[in-house]
C-alpha positions in Angstrom: -16.9 16.8 21.6 -16.4 16.1 18.2 -18.7 14.1 16.1 -17.7 10.8 14.2 -17.1 11.5 10.3 -18.9 8.9 8.6 -17.2 6.4 6.8 -19.3 4.1 4.1 -18.9 0.8 4.4 -19.1 -2.6 2.4 -19.6 -5.9 3.0 -17.3 -8.9 2.5 -19.6 -11.1 0.2 -19.4 -8.2 -2.8 -15.8 -10.0 -2.9 -17.8 -12.9 -4.3 -18.0 -11.5 -7.6 -16.0 -11.5 -10.4 -13.6 -8.6 -11.1 -15.5 -6.7 -13.8 -18.7 -7.1 -11.7 -17.4 -6.5 -8.3 -16.2 -2.8 -9.4 -19.3 -2.4 -10.6 -21.6 -3.6 -7.6 -19.2 -1.4 -5.5 -19.1 1.5 -7.2 -23.1 1.3 -6.9 -22.7 0.9 -3.3 -20.7 3.6 -2.6 -22.6 6.1 -4.9 -26.2 5.2 -3.1 -24.1 5.1 0.4 -22.4 8.7 -0.7 -25.5 10.6 1.0 -24.6 9.7 4.4 -21.4 11.1 3.8 -18.8 8.1 2.5 -16.8 8.5 -0.1 -15.2 4.4 0.2 -14.2 2.7 -2.7 -14.4 5.6 -5.4 -11.2 7.1 -6.8 -9.9 10.5 -5.6 -11.8 12.5 -8.3 -15.2 10.9 -8.2 -16.1 10.8 -4.8 -19.5 11.7 -3.5 -18.1 13.5 -0.9 -14.9 16.4 -0.9 -12.9 13.7 1.3 -9.5 16.6 1.0 -11.4 17.6 4.2 -13.6 16.1 7.1 -12.9 17.8 10.1 -15.1 19.9 12.4 -14.9 23.5 12.3 -12.5 24.9 15.8 -10.0 21.5 14.4 -6.6 22.0 14.9 -4.4 19.2 14.0 -1.0 18.9 15.3 2.2 17.0 13.9 4.7 15.1 16.0 8.1 14.5 13.7 11.8 14.4 13.9 13.3 17.7 13.1 16.9 16.3 13.0 18.6 13.4 13.1 19.4 10.3 11.0 15.4 10.3 10.2 14.9 13.9 9.4 14.6 13.2 5.6 12.0 10.4 6.1 10.3 12.9 8.2 10.5 16.0 5.7 8.9 14.0 3.3 6.0 13.1 5.5 6.1 16.6 6.6 5.5 18.2 2.6 3.2 15.4 1.7 1.2 16.5 5.1 1.4 20.2 4.1 0.3 19.5 0.3 -2.9 17.9 1.9 -3.9 20.8 4.1 -3.3 23.3 1.4 -5.7 21.2 -0.8 -8.3 21.4 1.4 -10.8 23.5 0.4 -13.5 22.7 2.9 -15.0 25.5 5.1 -13.8 23.9 8.1 -10.4 23.8 6.9 -8.2 23.0 10.7 -4.8 25.3 11.8 -1.4 22.4 11.0 0.8 23.1 13.4 4.5 21.1 13.9 6.3 20.0 17.2 10.0 18.9 16.9 10.8 15.8 18.5 13.9 13.1 18.3 13.2 11.7 21.7 11.3 8.5 22.1 11.6 8.7 25.7 10.0 12.5 25.3 6.9 11.9 23.1 4.6 12.1 25.8 5.4 15.3 26.7 5.5 16.7 23.4 2.0 15.1 23.0 1.0 16.4 25.9 2.4 20.0 25.1 0.4 19.6 21.6 -3.1 18.4 24.1 -2.5 21.4 26.3 -2.0 23.7 23.1 -5.7 23.1 21.3 -5.2 20.0 19.2 -7.8 17.8 18.4 -6.0 15.3 16.0 -1.8 14.2 16.6 -0.5 12.9 13.8 2.8 11.2 14.9 5.4 9.9 16.5 7.5 8.4 13.4 10.2 7.1 14.7 9.2 3.2 16.5 10.3 3.4 19.4 8.0 6.4 20.4 5.1 4.6 19.0 5.6 1.5 21.3 6.1 3.9 24.4 2.4 4.9 23.1 1.1 1.8 22.7 2.1 1.1 26.1 0.8 3.6 28.0 -2.7 5.4 28.5 -5.4 6.1 26.5 -5.0 8.8 24.6 -7.0 12.5 24.8 -7.6 13.1 21.3 -6.9 10.5 18.0 -3.3 10.0 17.5 -1.8 8.4 14.0 0.8 7.6 14.9 2.9 7.0 11.9 4.6 3.8 12.6 3.3 0.2 13.7 4.5 -0.2 17.3 7.3 -3.6 17.9 4.7 -6.1 18.9 0.8 -6.5 18.8 0.1 -5.6 22.0 -3.1 -4.7 23.1 -5.5 -1.5 21.5 -4.7 1.7 23.0 -7.8 4.8 23.6 -7.7 7.3 20.5 -4.5 5.7 19.2 -4.2 4.7 15.5 -0.7 3.3 13.6 -0.2 3.7 10.3 3.4 2.7 9.1 4.1 1.6 5.0 5.5 -2.0 6.2 7.3 -3.8 3.1 5.5 -6.9 4.7 2.2 -5.8 3.8 3.2 -5.9 -0.1 3.7 -8.8 0.6 0.1 -9.5 2.2 -1.1 -7.8 -1.0 0.7 -9.6 -3.6 -0.8 -13.1 -2.1 -4.1 -11.7 -1.9 -3.6 -10.8 -5.6 -2.2 -13.8 -6.7 -5.4 -16.3 -5.2 -7.7 -13.4 -7.0 -5.9 -14.4 -9.9 -6.8 -18.1 -9.7 -3.4 -19.3 -8.3 -3.5 -21.8 -6.1 0.5 -23.2 -6.3 3.2 -20.6 -5.9 6.9 -20.8 -5.7 8.7 -18.2 -3.9 12.5 -16.4 -4.4 13.8 -13.6 -2.1 17.4 -12.4 -1.1 19.0 -13.7 2.0 18.9 -11.5 5.0 16.6 -10.3 7.6 14.8 -7.9 4.9 14.3 -10.7 2.3 13.1 -12.8 5.2 10.5 -11.2 6.4 8.9 -10.1 3.5 8.9 -14.2 2.9 7.1 -15.2 5.9 4.8 -12.2 5.3 3.9 -13.8 2.2 3.9 -17.2 3.2 1.3 -16.5 5.8 -0.7 -15.3 4.0 -0.8 -17.3 1.1 -1.3 -20.7 3.6 -3.9 -18.7 5.3 -5.9 -18.7 1.8 -5.5 -22.2 1.6 -3.1 -22.6 -1.2 -0.1 -24.3 -1.2 3.6 -23.2 -1.0 5.4 -25.3 -3.5 9.2 -24.3 -3.4 10.8 -21.3 -1.7 14.1 -20.5 -1.8 17.1 -17.7 -1.1 20.3 -16.3 -3.1 23.2 -13.4 -1.7 22.0 -10.9 -2.4 25.8 -9.9 -3.1 26.7 -12.3 -5.9 26.1 -11.5 -9.8 24.8 -14.6 -11.1 21.6 -16.6 -8.6 20.7 -18.6 -11.7 21.7 -21.9 -10.3 19.2 -20.9 -7.2 16.5 -19.9 -9.9 16.9 -23.6 -12.4 16.7 -25.2 -8.7 13.5 -23.4 -7.4 12.1 -23.6 -10.9 12.5 -27.6 -11.3 10.8 -28.0 -7.6 7.3 -28.7 -9.0 4.2 -27.6 -10.9 3.5 -24.2 -10.3 0.9 -21.4 -11.0 3.3 -18.4 -10.4 6.2 -17.3 -8.7 6.4 -14.2 -6.4 9.7 -12.3 -6.7 10.7 -10.5 -3.3 13.6 -8.6 -5.2 15.0 -4.9 -5.8 14.7 -3.1 -9.3 17.7 -4.6 -10.1 17.6 -7.6 -9.0 14.4 -8.0 -10.9 15.8 -7.1 -14.2 18.5 -10.0 -13.6 16.3 -12.6 -12.6 12.7 -11.7 -14.7 14.1 -11.9 -17.7 15.0 -15.4 -17.9 11.9 -16.7 -16.2 9.7 -14.7 -18.8 12.1 -16.0 -21.8 12.0 -19.5 -20.4 10.5 -22.4 -22.0 8.2 -22.9 -19.3 7.6 -19.3 -18.0 5.8 -18.0 -15.3 3.6 -15.5 -14.5 5.5 -13.3 -12.0 4.6 -10.8 -9.1 6.6 -8.7 -7.2 6.2 -5.6 -4.7 6.8 -2.1 -5.4 10.5 -2.7 -5.3 11.1 -3.4 -8.5 9.8 0.3 -9.5 11.2 3.5 -8.6 8.0 5.5 -9.5 9.5 6.8 -12.6 9.4 4.8 -15.9 12.4 4.0 -18.0 11.2 2.5 -21.1 14.7 1.4 -21.8 15.8 0.5 -18.2 12.6 -1.6 -17.7 12.3 -3.3 -21.1 13.7 -6.7 -19.3 11.1 -6.3 -16.9 8.1 -6.7 -19.7 5.5 -8.3 -17.8 5.9 -8.4 -14.9 3.2 -7.7 -12.0 3.6 -5.8 -9.1 1.6 -4.0 -6.8 2.4 -0.8 -5.1 0.6 3.0 -4.0 -2.6 4.1 -6.3 -0.7 7.6 -5.9 2.2 6.4 -7.5 0.5 4.9 -10.1 -1.5 7.6 -10.7 -5.0 5.8 -10.1 -7.6 7.6 -9.3 -6.9 11.3 -8.8 -7.2 13.6 -12.0 -8.6 16.4 -9.9 -6.8 16.4 -6.8 -4.2 19.1 -6.3 -2.2 16.6 -4.6 -2.5 14.3 -7.4 1.2 13.5 -8.5 1.2 14.6 -12.1 0.4 17.8 -10.2 3.1 18.3 -8.8 6.3 17.3 -10.7 9.6 19.8 -9.6 7.2 21.3 -6.1 9.3 18.9 -3.8 12.9 18.0 -3.2 11.2 14.6 -1.7 9.5 13.3 -5.2 12.9 12.7 -7.1 13.2 9.6 -5.0 11.2 6.6 -4.7 11.2 6.5 -1.1 10.6 9.7 -0.6 7.9 9.4 -3.5 5.6 6.7 -1.5 6.2 9.1 1.9 4.9 11.9 0.8 1.6 10.1 -0.2 1.5 9.2 3.3 1.9 12.5 4.8 -1.1 13.2 2.2 -3.2 9.6 3.7 -2.1 11.0 7.6 -3.7 14.2 6.9 -7.3 12.8 5.3 -7.0 10.0 7.9 -6.6 11.9 11.4 -10.5 13.1 11.0 -12.3 9.5 9.9 -10.0 7.4 12.7 -13.4 7.2 14.9 -15.3 5.6 12.0 -13.6 3.9 10.2 -12.6 1.9 13.5 -16.5 1.5 13.9 -17.1 -0.6 11.3 -14.3 -2.6 10.1 -15.7 -3.7 6.6 -14.8 0.9 6.5 -13.0 1.7 3.8 -10.8 5.2 2.7 -9.5 5.5 -1.2 -6.0 6.5 0.2 -3.0 7.7 -2.3 -1.7 4.9 -0.1 -4.2 1.9 -1.0 -7.4 1.4 0.3 -7.2 1.9 3.6 -9.3 0.5 6.8 -8.7 -0.4 10.4 -8.3 -3.4 11.9 -9.2 -4.4 16.0 -6.1 -2.7 17.5 -6.0 0.6 15.3 -3.8 -0.7 12.9 -4.5 0.8 9.7 -4.2 -2.0 6.8 -4.0 -0.8 3.4 -5.2 -2.8 -0.6 -2.0 -1.7 -3.0 -3.0 -1.7 -6.9 -2.2 -4.3 -8.9 0.1 -3.5 -11.9 2.2 -4.7 -15.0 5.1 -3.4 -16.7 4.1 -2.8 -20.3 6.6 -1.7 -22.9 5.1 1.9 -22.8 5.6 1.8 -18.9 4.1 0.3 -15.9 0.0 0.4 -16.4 -2.5 -0.4 -13.5 -4.1 -4.0 -14.5 -7.8 -4.6 -14.4 -8.5 -7.7 -16.0 -6.2 -10.4 -14.1 -6.5 -13.6 -16.5 -7.1 -16.9 -13.8 -3.9 -19.2 -15.6 -2.6 -21.7 -14.4 -0.6 -23.7 -16.8 3.5 -22.8 -17.5 4.4 -21.2 -20.3 1.9 -18.4 -20.2 2.2 -15.1 -20.8 0.0 -12.5 -20.3 2.1 -9.5 -22.5 3.8 -10.4 -25.6 7.5 -10.8 -25.2 10.3 -8.2 -26.2 10.8 -8.0 -29.2 14.5 -9.9 -28.9 12.7 -12.9 -28.2 10.6 -13.8 -31.3 7.9 -15.2 -30.0 4.1 -14.5 -30.9 2.9 -11.6 -29.8 0.1 -11.8 -27.0 -3.3 -9.7 -26.6 -2.1 -7.7 -24.2 -4.5 -7.8 -20.9 -6.4 -4.7 -19.9 -4.9 -2.1 -18.6 -6.6 1.5 -16.8 -5.5 5.0 -17.7 -5.1 7.5 -14.7 -7.9 8.7 -13.4 -10.3 4.8 -13.7 -11.7 3.0 -11.3 -9.3 1.0 -9.9 -9.8 -3.0 -9.5 -9.9 -3.4 -5.4 -7.6 -6.0 -3.8 -9.8 -8.8 -4.5 -9.6 -12.9 -2.7 -11.5 -15.8 -3.0 -14.3 -16.3 -0.9 -13.3 -19.9 0.0 -11.8 -19.4 2.1 -12.3 -15.7 2.7 -9.2 -13.5 3.0 -9.3 -10.5 5.6 -7.1 -8.0 4.8 -8.8 -6.0 7.5 -7.4 -8.5 10.0 -4.6 -7.9 12.0 -1.8 -9.1 10.0 2.4 -9.9 11.1 3.2 -6.8 9.1 6.3 -5.0 11.3 6.9 -1.4 9.9 9.7 0.0 9.2 9.6 3.1 8.4 11.3 5.4 10.7 12.5 2.5 12.7 
């Protein structure tokens, strides 16, 4: 019988405080709750307990991942993250970690049974969405199982099944929460035409409206076109807005963002992690100076100074870290290992969180991992996590000085925090109160 691993929690009314006060309040609350074994809300190197482990003596973790096929590279990146987290586990109750190769969704029940029969006390996987669908429509599982994708349909909660996905829709939802926390209430939205752009747009719109805010206008453009200026200009004329949500990739952002930033009626712009490769490039990123985006704290180097698997400590140690997707899947593997022994505790308290590599993590009522990301901004010296979130609602507002070529008066930069400082949680206004932990319509794409 496995005991529940305690996870500290804090109540949603803390979110009512201004950012700086809230951060201090959360930190104090987490320190006090540390005596109970929790570490929610604290940076990795400041947690009151060692969350590199969390397992009970004799635990055995089995990961079920594809060993070949079209998603082999994806599986390899997650596998390396799991191994790295296991290697960094310096607790007395470090579990064994084994792997089962499985590519066929219709064989997932058999593979899971094999893992349990071999003594697994926690299972991580499967990775493919159809395999998760099989488990999500089946009977309760015998041991806690953290699937690395999300079932196609919300369905109902299945005993011992939890779902963890790096869905782009999650980032669109978080961008909406961050914008509302900055005091914005009227948004414009621009996204590329096609299924991926539509999913991001839908996720942002639903969350923005749930927050009681207004979508002034939205538009899509042909991603194959070299010039989307007409679409952008028409959108900017649709009405007074506080900011623009830009659901594009890095190359598209380099074309679209400068005219917004340098125009007579400049608007703040918030994007997703798709605009950042994970490797700062001052020359290429100059066009993005001033652009806000949300990303994984691990990618941004937030709160990891003393962690062996901090990104800065892993340079050159894995081929997976050479690509933007590989970086984020590696971080997913780290979190999967560290979440597995804490799933029951998180499930019991909807307010409980865990400071993961992929975000501040919690569970919704269906056992799906919810992520609150880190807000960052491109600056002249590269992306920086943002702590002070100025509430500005008028056109012409710029958070940073324009690039020198624009010959604009320099503005005071927004406050940023260096790696290893306490990141500001993804906050939202209490009226109406956003609940990132509620089930959100965010179909997973990892491995799907």
